[in-house]
N, C-alpha and C positions, 0 to 999 in steps of 0.2 A: 389582243392588241387593238389599238384604235383603228388600224387599217382593216382588220378582220371584221370589226363591228360595223364599219362603214360599208364594207362589201355585203354583209348580211342585210343591213338596212336597205341598200340599193336593190338587192334581190327581192326582198319583201315588197318593196314599193313597185317593182316591175311586175311581180306576181299579182298584186292587187290591181294594178292598171290593166293587166291582161284579163283578169277575172271580170272587171268592170266592163271592158270592151265586149267580152263574150256574152255577159248578161244583157247588155244593151242591144246587141245585134240580135240575139235569140228572142228576147222579150219583144222587141219592136216587130220582128217578123210574126210572132204570135198575135200581138195586138192588131196589127194591120190586116191579118188574115181573118179576123172575126167579121162575119157578114152583117151582123146587127149593129147599127150605128150607136145605139145606147151602150151596148156592151163594149164596143171598140173604144168609145170615149172614156168609159170607166177604166178599162184596162190600161189605156195610155196614161191616165191620171195616176193609177196605182203604180205603174212602172216608174213614173217620175218621182213618186213618193219613195220608192225603194232606192232609186238612184241617189236621191238626197240623203237618205239614211246611210248609204254606203260612203258618202262623203262627209259624214258626221253632222249633217244638218237635221235637227229634230223637228219634223213637220207633223202636222195632224193628218191622220189617215183620211183619204178622200171619202166623201159620202157616196152612197150608191147612185144618186142621180136618177136617171130614168130606167136604168137596168134593174131587173128583178133581183131580189135578195139572193135567190138560188144561183143565178148567173154570177153575181158578185162573189159568192163563196167559192165557186169553181175557179173564177179568174184569180182571186187572191191566193187560193191554194196552189195553183199552177205557178204563178209568178213568185210566190214566197219560196216554193221548193227550188225553182230555178235560181233564185237569189242565193239561197243557202248552198246549193251545189256549185255555183260559179264564184261567188264572192266570199261567203263565210268560210267554206272549206279551204279555199286557197290561202286565205290569210292565216288560218290555223296551221296549215301544213308548212307555211313558210316560217312560222315562229319557232 
């Protein structure tokens, strides 16, 4: 029925919002915990990129900036896994 559909849509929306909040909180703690300023700056830009992606905004992936390529690979790897675990998985489970 229409009511059941609306209930499911509301649950999915709540689950996505919860996942977004968990991602943001955990990613921010990770980014701000990096002691190297160049790495921290890149991590915050990449976190913002993933947040935009979660909201359907197609942005270009940020450039490495002053952080080394190796550091950026590690940062991207961690934040992308966190994104998948908190946002992608929740939206698939709710569907």
